[in-house]
DSSP file (Angstrom, degrees, kcal/mol; ACC not computed):
  #  RESIDUE AA STRUCTURE BP1 BP2  ACC     N-H-->O    O-->H-N    N-H-->O    O-->H-N    TCO  KAPPA ALPHA  PHI   PSI    X-CA   Y-CA   Z-CA
    1    1 A M              0   0    0      0, 0.0     0, 0.0     0, 0.0     0, 0.0   0.000 360.0 360.0 360.0 135.6  -48.5   47.6  197.9
    2    2 A K        -     0   0    0      1,-0.1     2,-0.1     0, 0.0     0, 0.0  -0.667 360.0-112.5 -79.5 132.8  -48.8   44.6  195.3
    3    3 A P        -     0   0    0      0, 0.0    55,-0.1     0, 0.0    -1,-0.1  -0.384  35.5-106.8 -66.1 145.8  -50.7   45.6  192.2
    4    4 A A        -     0   0    0     54,-0.2     2,-0.3    53,-0.2    56,-0.1  -0.361  31.2-108.1 -69.3 149.7  -54.1   43.8  191.9
    5    5 A R        -     0   0    0     -2,-0.0     2,-0.5     1,-0.0    56,-0.3  -0.591  34.2-129.0 -75.0 138.5  -54.6   41.1  189.3
    6    6 A L        -     0   0    0     -2,-0.3    -1,-0.0    54,-0.1    55,-0.0  -0.764  15.1-136.8 -99.4 131.6  -56.7   42.2  186.5
    7    7 A S     >  -     0   0    0     -2,-0.5     4,-2.1     1,-0.1     5,-0.2  -0.256  29.5-103.1 -72.5 165.5  -59.7   40.2  185.4
    8    8 A G  H  > S+     0   0    0      1,-0.2     4,-2.4     2,-0.2     5,-0.2   0.901 122.8  52.9 -56.5 -44.8  -60.6   39.5  181.7
    9    9 A V  H  > S+     0   0    0      2,-0.2     4,-2.1     1,-0.2    -1,-0.2   0.919 109.2  48.4 -63.0 -43.3  -63.4   42.1  181.9
   10   10 A V  H  > S+     0   0    0      2,-0.2     4,-1.3     1,-0.2    -1,-0.2   0.939 110.0  50.8 -59.2 -47.6  -61.0   44.7  183.2
   11   11 A W  H >X S+     0   0    0     -4,-2.1     4,-3.1     1,-0.2     3,-0.7   0.907 109.0  52.1 -58.3 -46.3  -58.5   44.0  180.6
   12   12 A L  H 3X S+     0   0    0     -4,-2.4     4,-2.5     1,-0.2    -1,-0.2   0.886 109.4  50.7 -59.2 -43.7  -61.2   44.3  177.8
   13   13 A L  H 3< S+     0   0    0     -4,-2.1    -1,-0.2    -5,-0.2    -2,-0.2   0.699 115.0  43.4 -71.3 -19.1  -62.2   47.7  179.3
   14   14 A I  H <X S+     0   0    0     -4,-1.3     4,-0.6    -3,-0.7    -2,-0.2   0.880 121.9  35.9 -82.5 -48.9  -58.6   48.7  179.2
   15   15 A V  H  X S+     0   0    0     -4,-3.1     4,-2.2     1,-0.2     3,-0.2   0.838 106.5  65.4 -76.8 -39.3  -57.7   47.3  175.6
   16   16 A A  H  X S+     0   0    0     -4,-2.5     4,-1.7    -5,-0.3     5,-0.2   0.881  98.8  50.2 -62.8 -41.4  -61.0   48.0  173.8
   17   17 A P  H  > S+     0   0    0      0, 0.0     4,-3.0     0, 0.0     5,-0.4   0.889 113.0  52.0 -65.9 -33.2  -60.9   51.8  173.9
   18   18 A L  H  X S+     0   0    0     -4,-0.6     4,-1.6    -3,-0.2    -2,-0.2   0.912 105.7  52.1 -59.5 -42.9  -57.3   51.5  172.5
   19   19 A I  H  < S+     0   0    0     -4,-2.2    -1,-0.2     2,-0.2    -3,-0.1   0.853 120.1  34.9 -67.3 -34.4  -58.3   49.3  169.7
   20   20 A V  H  X S+     0   0    0     -4,-1.7     4,-1.7    -5,-0.2    -2,-0.2   0.949 120.0  43.6 -81.1 -54.1  -61.0   51.9  168.7
   21   21 A L  H  X S+     0   0    0     -4,-3.0     4,-2.4     1,-0.2     5,-0.2   0.818 104.5  57.3 -75.2 -33.8  -59.4   55.2  169.5
   22   22 A I  H  X S+     0   0    0     -4,-1.6     4,-2.0    -5,-0.4    -1,-0.2   0.942 111.1  43.6 -64.5 -46.2  -55.9   54.9  168.2
   23   23 A P  H  > S+     0   0    0      0, 0.0     4,-3.1     0, 0.0     5,-0.3   0.933 114.6  52.7 -61.1 -42.5  -56.9   54.0  164.6
   24   24 A L  H  X S+     0   0    0     -4,-1.7     4,-2.3     1,-0.2    -2,-0.2   0.898 110.7  46.0 -55.6 -42.3  -59.5   56.7  164.7
   25   25 A M  H  X S+     0   0    0     -4,-2.4     4,-1.6     2,-0.2    -1,-0.2   0.851 114.2  47.1 -68.3 -37.1  -57.0   59.2  165.8
   26   26 A V  H  X S+     0   0    0     -4,-2.0     4,-1.0     2,-0.2    -2,-0.2   0.920 114.8  46.0 -72.6 -43.4  -54.5   58.2  163.2
   27   27 A I  H >< S+     0   0    0     -4,-3.1     3,-0.8     1,-0.2     4,-0.5   0.945 115.2  46.8 -60.2 -47.0  -57.1   58.2  160.4
   28   28 A A  H >< S+     0   0    0     -4,-2.3     3,-0.9    -5,-0.3    -1,-0.2   0.825 107.2  59.2 -65.5 -32.3  -58.5   61.5  161.6
   29   29 A G  H 3< S+     0   0    0     -4,-1.6    -1,-0.2     1,-0.2    -2,-0.2   0.711 100.0  56.8 -67.7 -21.7  -54.8   62.9  161.8
   30   30 A L  T << S+     0   0    0     -4,-1.0     2,-0.3    -3,-0.8    -1,-0.2   0.579 102.8  68.5 -85.2 -13.3  -54.2   62.2  158.2
   31   31 A R  S <  S+     0   0    0     -3,-0.9     0, 0.0    -4,-0.5     0, 0.0  -0.783  91.5   3.0-109.3 151.5  -57.2   64.4  157.2
   32   32 A G  S    S-     0   0    0     -2,-0.3     2,-0.3     2,-0.1     0, 0.0   0.046  87.6 -54.7  73.2-177.9  -57.7   68.1  157.5
   33   33 A T        -     0   0    0      1,-0.0     2,-0.6     0, 0.0     5,-0.1  -0.693  44.5-125.2 -99.9 158.5  -55.5   71.0  158.6
   34   34 A W        +     0   0    0     -2,-0.3     2,-0.2     4,-0.1    -2,-0.1  -0.879  39.4 154.9-102.5 120.6  -53.7   71.3  161.9
   35   35 A G     >  -     0   0    0     -2,-0.6     4,-2.5     1,-0.0     5,-0.2  -0.668  60.7 -80.7-127.8-171.3  -54.4   74.4  164.0
   36   36 A I  H  > S+     0   0    0     -2,-0.2     4,-2.5     1,-0.2     5,-0.2   0.841 126.2  54.8 -63.1 -34.7  -54.1   75.0  167.8
   37   37 A E  H  > S+     0   0    0      2,-0.2     4,-2.9     1,-0.2    -1,-0.2   0.944 110.9  46.4 -65.1 -43.6  -57.5   73.4  168.6
   38   38 A R  H  > S+     0   0    0      2,-0.2     4,-2.2     1,-0.2    -2,-0.2   0.923 113.4  46.4 -67.5 -41.5  -56.5   70.3  166.9
   39   39 A I  H  X S+     0   0    0     -4,-2.5     4,-2.9     2,-0.2    -1,-0.2   0.958 115.1  47.7 -62.0 -48.4  -53.1   70.0  168.5
   40   40 A T  H  X S+     0   0    0     -4,-2.5     4,-2.6     1,-0.2    -2,-0.2   0.849 110.6  52.8 -61.2 -35.6  -54.6   70.8  171.9
   41   41 A G  H  X S+     0   0    0     -4,-2.9     4,-2.3    -5,-0.2    58,-0.2   0.875 109.6  47.9 -64.9 -36.2  -57.3   68.2  171.2
   42   42 A L  H  X S+     0   0    0     -4,-2.2     4,-2.4     2,-0.2    -2,-0.2   0.922 112.9  48.0 -67.8 -43.0  -54.7   65.5  170.4
   43   43 A L  H  X S+     0   0    0     -4,-2.9     4,-2.6     2,-0.2     5,-0.3   0.969 114.5  46.3 -62.6 -48.8  -52.7   66.4  173.6
   44   44 A L  H  X S+     0   0    0     -4,-2.6     4,-3.1     1,-0.2     5,-0.2   0.926 112.5  51.3 -59.8 -43.2  -55.9   66.3  175.8
   45   45 A S  H  X S+     0   0    0     -4,-2.3     4,-2.7     1,-0.2    -1,-0.2   0.921 111.9  46.3 -64.8 -41.5  -57.0   63.0  174.2
   46   46 A L  H  X S+     0   0    0     -4,-2.4     4,-2.4     2,-0.2    -1,-0.2   0.882 115.3  45.0 -63.7 -46.2  -53.5   61.4  174.8
   47   47 A V  H  X S+     0   0    0     -4,-2.6     4,-3.3     2,-0.2     5,-0.3   0.938 115.3  49.3 -64.6 -44.2  -53.4   62.6  178.4
   48   48 A G  H  X S+     0   0    0     -4,-3.1     4,-3.1    -5,-0.3    -2,-0.2   0.939 114.6  44.0 -62.0 -48.2  -57.1   61.5  178.9
   49   49 A L  H  X S+     0   0    0     -4,-2.7     4,-2.4     2,-0.2    -1,-0.2   0.905 115.7  46.9 -66.5 -43.5  -56.4   58.0  177.4
   50   50 A A  H  X S+     0   0    0     -4,-2.4     4,-2.5     2,-0.2    -1,-0.2   0.940 114.7  47.8 -59.7 -49.5  -53.1   57.5  179.3
   51   51 A G  H  X S+     0   0    0     -4,-3.3     4,-2.8     1,-0.2    -2,-0.2   0.920 111.7  49.9 -62.1 -46.6  -54.8   58.7  182.6
   52   52 A L  H  X S+     0   0    0     -4,-3.1     4,-2.2    -5,-0.3     5,-0.2   0.894 110.5  49.5 -54.3 -44.8  -57.8   56.5  182.0
   53   53 A T  H  X S+     0   0    0     -4,-2.4     4,-2.2    -5,-0.2    -2,-0.2   0.955 114.1  46.1 -61.9 -49.0  -55.6   53.4  181.3
   54   54 A V  H  X S+     0   0    0     -4,-2.5     4,-3.1     1,-0.2    -2,-0.2   0.902 111.7  50.0 -65.0 -40.1  -53.6   54.0  184.4
   55   55 A A  H  X S+     0   0    0     -4,-2.8     4,-1.9     1,-0.2    -1,-0.2   0.899 111.8  47.8 -65.2 -39.3  -56.6   54.6  186.6
   56   56 A R  H  X S+     0   0    0     -4,-2.2     4,-1.6     2,-0.2    -2,-0.2   0.862 113.4  49.2 -70.0 -34.3  -58.3   51.3  185.4
   57   57 A I  H >< S+     0   0    0     -4,-2.2     3,-0.5    -5,-0.2    -2,-0.2   0.983 111.8  47.9 -66.4 -52.9  -55.0   49.5  186.0
   58   58 A N  H 3< S+     0   0    0     -4,-3.1   -54,-0.2     1,-0.2    -2,-0.2   0.832 110.6  52.4 -53.6 -36.3  -54.8   51.0  189.5
   59   59 A L  H >< S+     0   0    0     -4,-1.9     3,-1.7    -5,-0.2    -1,-0.2   0.856  84.1 169.3 -68.3 -35.4  -58.4   50.1  190.2
   60   60 A G  G X<  -     0   0    0     -4,-1.6     3,-1.3    -3,-0.5    -1,-0.2  -0.332  68.7  -8.5  57.4-131.3  -57.8   46.4  189.2
   61   61 A D  G 3  S+     0   0    0    -56,-0.3    -1,-0.3     1,-0.3    -2,-0.1   0.511 124.4  77.8 -74.6  -3.9  -60.8   44.1  190.1
   62   62 A S  G <  S+     0   0    0     -3,-1.7     2,-0.3    -6,-0.1    -1,-0.3   0.501  70.2 109.2 -82.2  -7.0  -62.4   47.0  192.1
   63   63 A F    <   +     0   0    0     -3,-1.3     2,-0.3    -7,-0.2     3,-0.1  -0.547  42.0 155.3 -76.7 132.8  -63.6   48.5  188.7
   64   64 A S        -     0   0    0     -2,-0.3     4,-0.1     1,-0.1    -2,-0.0  -0.964  48.0-127.9-148.4 165.8  -67.3   48.2  188.1
   65   65 A I  S    S+     0   0    0     -2,-0.3    -1,-0.1     2,-0.1    -2,-0.0   0.902  97.6  49.4 -85.1 -41.7  -69.9   50.0  186.1
   66   66 A A  S    S-     0   0    0      1,-0.1     2,-0.1    -3,-0.1    -1,-0.0  -0.731 108.4 -88.5 -94.7 151.0  -72.2   50.6  189.0
   67   67 A P        +     0   0    0      0, 0.0     2,-0.3     0, 0.0    -1,-0.1  -0.329  57.6 164.6 -64.6 126.0  -70.9   52.0  192.2
   68   68 A E        -     0   0    0     -6,-0.2     2,-0.2    -2,-0.1     3,-0.1  -0.871  34.4-141.0-130.3 164.9  -69.7   49.3  194.5
   69   69 A A        +     0   0    0     -2,-0.3     3,-0.1     1,-0.1    -7,-0.0  -0.554  43.7 142.4-127.9  67.5  -67.5   49.4  197.7
   70   70 A R  S    S-     0   0    0      1,-0.3     2,-0.3    -2,-0.2    -1,-0.1   0.957  76.9 -25.7 -73.4 -46.3  -65.3   46.4  197.4
   71   71 A K        -     0   0    0     -3,-0.1     2,-0.9    -9,-0.1    -1,-0.3  -0.968  67.5 -98.8-158.9 160.4  -62.2   48.1  198.8
   72   72 A L        -     0   0    0     -2,-0.3     2,-0.7    -3,-0.1    -3,-0.0  -0.678  34.3-156.0 -88.7 110.7  -60.8   51.5  199.2
   73   73 A V        +     0   0    0     -2,-0.9   -14,-0.1     1,-0.1   -15,-0.0  -0.757  29.1 153.3 -86.2 115.4  -58.2   52.1  196.4
   74   74 A T        +     0   0    0     -2,-0.7     2,-0.2   -16,-0.1    -1,-0.1   0.197  40.6  92.8-128.7  15.0  -55.8   54.8  197.4
   75   75 A H  S >  S+     0   0    0    -17,-0.2     3,-1.6     3,-0.1     4,-0.2  -0.518  78.0   8.3-105.8 176.9  -52.6   54.0  195.6
   76   76 A G  G >  S-     0   0    0      1,-0.3     3,-1.6     2,-0.2     4,-0.2  -0.310 134.6  -9.4  55.8-134.8  -51.4   55.2  192.2
   77   77 A V  G >> S+     0   0    0      1,-0.3     4,-2.1     2,-0.2     3,-1.5   0.747 130.3  70.1 -65.3 -27.4  -53.3   58.0  190.6
   78   78 A Y  G <4 S+     0   0    0     -3,-1.6    -1,-0.3     1,-0.3    -2,-0.2   0.556  82.2  73.4 -71.7  -5.3  -56.0   57.5  193.3
   79   79 A S  G <4 S+     0   0    0     -3,-1.6    -1,-0.3    -4,-0.2    -2,-0.2   0.726 114.3  22.5 -73.7 -17.4  -53.7   58.9  195.9
   80   80 A R  T <4 S+     0   0    0     -3,-1.5    63,-2.6     1,-0.3     2,-0.4   0.714 128.1  38.3-115.4 -31.4  -54.3   62.2  194.3
   81   81 A I  B  <  -a  143   0A   0     -4,-2.1    -1,-0.3    61,-0.2    63,-0.2  -0.983  59.5-155.6-125.8 124.0  -57.7   62.1  192.5
   82   82 A R  S    S+     0   0    0     61,-2.2    62,-0.2    -2,-0.4     3,-0.1   0.781  93.8  26.6 -69.1 -27.7  -60.7   60.2  193.9
   83   83 A H    >>  +     0   0    0     60,-0.4     4,-2.2     1,-0.1     3,-0.5  -0.409  67.8 153.1-132.6  61.1  -62.4   59.6  190.6
   84   84 A P  H 3> S+     0   0    0      0, 0.0     4,-2.5     0, 0.0     5,-0.3   0.750  70.2  64.3 -64.5 -25.7  -59.7   59.6  188.0
   85   85 A V  H 3> S+     0   0    0      2,-0.2     4,-1.9     1,-0.2     5,-0.1   0.946 111.0  39.1 -58.4 -47.3  -61.7   57.3  185.6
   86   86 A Y  H <> S+     0   0    0     -3,-0.5     4,-2.4     2,-0.2     5,-0.2   0.924 116.0  50.5 -70.5 -45.0  -64.3   60.1  185.4
   87   87 A V  H  X S+     0   0    0     -4,-2.2     4,-2.2     1,-0.2    -2,-0.2   0.980 117.2  39.6 -61.1 -57.5  -61.7   63.0  185.3
   88   88 A F  H  X S+     0   0    0     -4,-2.5     4,-2.3     1,-0.2    -1,-0.2   0.834 111.2  58.1 -65.6 -30.8  -59.7   61.4  182.5
   89   89 A G  H  X S+     0   0    0     -4,-1.9     4,-2.3    -5,-0.3    -1,-0.2   0.919 108.3  46.4 -57.8 -44.4  -62.7   60.2  180.6
   90   90 A V  H  X S+     0   0    0     -4,-2.4     4,-3.0     2,-0.2     5,-0.2   0.920 110.8  52.8 -64.9 -44.2  -64.0   63.7  180.4
   91   91 A L  H  X S+     0   0    0     -4,-2.2     4,-2.7     1,-0.2    -1,-0.2   0.900 109.4  49.8 -55.3 -43.5  -60.5   64.9  179.3
   92   92 A L  H  X S+     0   0    0     -4,-2.3     4,-2.3     2,-0.2    -2,-0.2   0.924 112.4  45.9 -69.4 -43.4  -60.4   62.3  176.6
   93   93 A I  H  X S+     0   0    0     -4,-2.3     4,-2.3     2,-0.2    -1,-0.2   0.898 112.6  51.0 -64.8 -38.2  -63.9   63.3  175.3
   94   94 A A  H  X S+     0   0    0     -4,-3.0     4,-1.5     1,-0.2    -2,-0.2   0.917 111.8  48.2 -65.4 -39.4  -63.0   67.0  175.4
   95   95 A G  H  X S+     0   0    0     -4,-2.7     4,-2.7     1,-0.2    -2,-0.2   0.894 110.9  49.6 -68.6 -35.1  -59.8   66.3  173.5
   96   96 A M  H  X S+     0   0    0     -4,-2.3     4,-2.8     1,-0.2     6,-0.3   0.884 106.4  57.4 -70.7 -34.2  -61.6   64.2  170.9
   97   97 A A  H  < S+     0   0    0     -4,-2.3    -1,-0.2     8,-0.2    -2,-0.2   0.844 114.4  37.9 -59.5 -35.5  -64.1   67.1  170.5
   98   98 A L  H  < S+     0   0    0     -4,-1.5    -2,-0.2    -5,-0.1    -1,-0.2   0.831 119.7  48.2 -77.6 -35.4  -61.3   69.4  169.6
   99   99 A Y  H  < S+     0   0    0     -4,-2.7    -2,-0.2   -58,-0.2    -3,-0.2   0.873 106.0  57.7 -74.2 -39.1  -59.4   66.9  167.6
  100  100 A L  S  < S-     0   0    0     -4,-2.8     2,-0.8    -5,-0.2     5,-0.1  -0.725  78.9-133.5 -99.1 141.9  -62.2   65.6  165.5
  101  101 A P        +     0   0    0      0, 0.0    -4,-0.1     0, 0.0    -3,-0.1  -0.156  69.9 118.0 -88.0  46.8  -64.1   67.9  163.3
  102  102 A L    >>  -     0   0    0     -2,-0.8     3,-1.6    -6,-0.3     4,-0.5  -0.913  49.9-161.0-115.5 107.8  -67.5   66.4  164.6
  103  103 A P  H >> S+     0   0    0      0, 0.0     4,-0.9     0, 0.0     3,-0.6   0.703  85.9  68.2 -62.2 -19.3  -69.9   68.7  166.4
  104  104 A Y  H 3> S+     0   0    0      1,-0.2     4,-2.0     2,-0.2     5,-0.1   0.733  86.9  67.6 -78.3 -17.2  -71.8   65.9  168.0
  105  105 A V  H <> S+     0   0    0     -3,-1.6     4,-2.0     1,-0.2    -1,-0.2   0.850  95.7  56.4 -66.8 -34.9  -68.8   65.0  170.2
  106  106 A F  H <X S+     0   0    0     -3,-0.6     4,-1.9    -4,-0.5    -1,-0.2   0.871 105.6  52.9 -63.0 -35.0  -69.3   68.4  172.0
  107  107 A L  H  X S+     0   0    0     -4,-0.9     4,-1.8     2,-0.2    -2,-0.2   0.913 105.9  51.9 -59.9 -44.2  -72.8   67.2  172.7
  108  108 A L  H  X S+     0   0    0     -4,-2.0     4,-2.9     1,-0.2    -2,-0.2   0.897 108.8  51.1 -61.0 -41.1  -71.5   64.0  174.2
  109  109 A L  H  X S+     0   0    0     -4,-2.0     4,-2.1     1,-0.2    -1,-0.2   0.899 107.3  52.6 -65.2 -36.2  -69.2   66.1  176.4
  110  110 A V  H  < S+     0   0    0     -4,-1.9    -1,-0.2     1,-0.2    -2,-0.2   0.856 114.9  43.5 -64.1 -34.2  -72.2   68.3  177.6
  111  111 A A  H  X S+     0   0    0     -4,-1.8     4,-1.3     2,-0.1    -2,-0.2   0.881 112.6  51.7 -72.2 -44.7  -74.1   65.1  178.5
  112  112 A V  H  X S+     0   0    0     -4,-2.9     4,-3.0     1,-0.2     5,-0.2   0.854  99.5  60.1 -70.3 -36.3  -71.2   63.3  180.1
  113  113 A V  H  X S+     0   0    0     -4,-2.1     4,-2.0     1,-0.2     5,-0.2   0.957 107.0  43.5 -58.7 -53.4  -70.0   65.9  182.6
  114  114 A P  H  > S+     0   0    0      0, 0.0     4,-2.5     0, 0.0    -1,-0.2   0.901 115.7  52.2 -57.8 -41.3  -73.1   66.2  184.6
  115  115 A M  H  X S+     0   0    0     -4,-1.3     4,-2.3     1,-0.2    -2,-0.2   0.923 108.0  50.1 -57.7 -45.0  -73.4   62.4  184.5
  116  116 A Q  H  X S+     0   0    0     -4,-3.0     4,-2.4     1,-0.2    -1,-0.2   0.862 108.9  51.1 -62.6 -38.1  -70.0   62.0  185.8
  117  117 A I  H  X S+     0   0    0     -4,-2.0     4,-2.6    -5,-0.2    -1,-0.2   0.923 111.0  48.8 -67.0 -43.3  -70.5   64.4  188.6
  118  118 A I  H  X S+     0   0    0     -4,-2.5     4,-1.7     1,-0.2    -2,-0.2   0.873 111.7  48.9 -65.6 -35.4  -73.7   62.6  189.7
  119  119 A R  H  X S+     0   0    0     -4,-2.3     4,-2.6    -5,-0.2    -1,-0.2   0.871 109.1  52.8 -69.8 -36.1  -71.9   59.3  189.6
  120  120 A A  H  X S+     0   0    0     -4,-2.4     4,-2.9     2,-0.2     5,-0.2   0.944 109.8  48.8 -63.5 -46.0  -69.0   60.6  191.7
  121  121 A R  H  X S+     0   0    0     -4,-2.6     4,-2.1     1,-0.2    -1,-0.2   0.915 110.3  51.3 -63.0 -36.2  -71.4   61.9  194.3
  122  122 A E  H  X S+     0   0    0     -4,-1.7     4,-1.9     2,-0.2    -1,-0.2   0.955 112.7  45.9 -62.3 -48.3  -73.2   58.5  194.4
  123  123 A E  H  X S+     0   0    0     -4,-2.6     4,-2.9     1,-0.2    -2,-0.2   0.870 108.1  55.9 -65.4 -35.1  -69.8   56.8  194.8
  124  124 A N  H  X S+     0   0    0     -4,-2.9     4,-2.4     1,-0.2     5,-0.2   0.895 109.9  48.0 -66.4 -39.5  -68.7   59.2  197.6
  125  125 A R  H  X S+     0   0    0     -4,-2.1     4,-2.0    -5,-0.2    -1,-0.2   0.887 114.1  44.3 -60.1 -40.2  -71.9   58.3  199.5
  126  126 A L  H  X S+     0   0    0     -4,-1.9     4,-2.5     2,-0.2    -2,-0.2   0.913 115.4  47.5 -74.8 -43.0  -71.5   54.6  199.2
  127  127 A L  H  X S+     0   0    0     -4,-2.9     4,-3.6     2,-0.2     5,-0.4   0.901 112.8  49.0 -66.6 -40.4  -67.7   54.8  200.0
  128  128 A E  H  X S+     0   0    0     -4,-2.4     4,-1.7     1,-0.2    -1,-0.2   0.917 112.5  49.0 -68.4 -40.1  -68.4   57.0  203.1
  129  129 A Q  H  < S+     0   0    0     -4,-2.0    -2,-0.2    -5,-0.2    -1,-0.2   0.945 120.2  37.0 -57.2 -46.8  -71.2   54.6  204.3
  130  130 A T  H  < S+     0   0    0     -4,-2.5    -2,-0.2     1,-0.2    -3,-0.2   0.954 130.9  25.2 -76.4 -48.8  -68.9   51.6  203.8
  131  131 A F  H >< S-     0   0    0     -4,-3.6     3,-1.6     1,-0.2     4,-0.4   0.459  82.9-177.7-106.0  -0.6  -65.5   52.9  204.9
  132  132 A G  T 3X  +     0   0    0     -4,-1.7     4,-2.5    -5,-0.4     3,-0.4  -0.099  69.0   6.8  47.9-121.3  -66.5   55.7  207.2
  133  133 A D  H 3> S+     0   0    0      1,-0.2     4,-2.2     2,-0.2    -1,-0.3   0.780 127.0  61.7 -68.8 -26.0  -63.6   57.8  208.8
  134  134 A E  H <> S+     0   0    0     -3,-1.6     4,-1.9     2,-0.2    -1,-0.2   0.949 110.3  40.1 -63.2 -47.3  -61.0   56.0  206.6
  135  135 A Y  H  > S+     0   0    0     -4,-0.4     4,-2.9    -3,-0.4     5,-0.2   0.922 113.0  55.1 -65.7 -47.4  -62.8   57.4  203.4
  136  136 A R  H  X S+     0   0    0     -4,-2.5     4,-1.6     1,-0.2    -2,-0.2   0.925 110.6  46.2 -59.7 -39.6  -63.4   60.8  205.0
  137  137 A S  H  X S+     0   0    0     -4,-2.2     4,-0.9     1,-0.2    -1,-0.2   0.913 114.6  45.4 -65.1 -42.6  -59.7   61.1  205.7
  138  138 A Y  H  X S+     0   0    0     -4,-1.9     4,-0.6     1,-0.2     3,-0.4   0.864 109.1  56.8 -65.1 -34.1  -58.7   59.9  202.3
  139  139 A R  H >< S+     0   0    0     -4,-2.9     3,-0.8     1,-0.2    -2,-0.2   0.837 105.0  53.0 -71.4 -35.3  -61.4   62.3  200.7
  140  140 A R  H 3< S+     0   0    0     -4,-1.6    -1,-0.2    -5,-0.2    -2,-0.2   0.744 108.9  50.2 -72.7 -24.1  -59.7   65.4  202.5
  141  141 A K  H 3< S+     0   0    0     -4,-0.9     2,-0.2    -3,-0.4    -1,-0.2   0.548 108.7  58.6 -91.5  -8.2  -56.3   64.4  201.0
  142  142 A T  S << S-     0   0    0     -3,-0.8     2,-0.3    -4,-0.6   -61,-0.2  -0.716  75.3-116.8-125.0 166.8  -57.5   64.1  197.3
  143  143 A W  B      a   81   0A   0    -63,-2.6   -61,-2.2    -2,-0.2   -60,-0.4  -0.758 360.0 360.0-102.2 149.9  -59.2   66.1  194.6
  144  144 A F              0   0    0     -2,-0.3    -1,-0.1   -63,-0.2   -63,-0.1   0.460 360.0 360.0  25.3 360.0  -62.6   65.3  193.0
């Protein structure tokens, strides 16, 4: 399958988090002590950021803020996870909560998890309405 061409908006959504998060992580890494929580947080953040970037690239021009059913993306990371942007976004925030000594990041995590579950359910309904049996078959083969 030929990869989708990425629009300027999608590139911005891929590059902007990198521009903000990488310097933040480097600066934070120079401060404070390193314990198991901080190392775990760094690893989760890196996995989350990498997964989020790959998921957005796999999604191509099908990426949108509000749920839309342009086409059913089933390649790349989407061949295993139905909503990888949500999964890796939560991993990134969880990692940042452990990595940065900022308690409000945990509050962000508490708010984001239920929001992502609700968004995933809305997307599931829309995709099932639009793609029917093709989506139901895809859903049986994937996680979240």
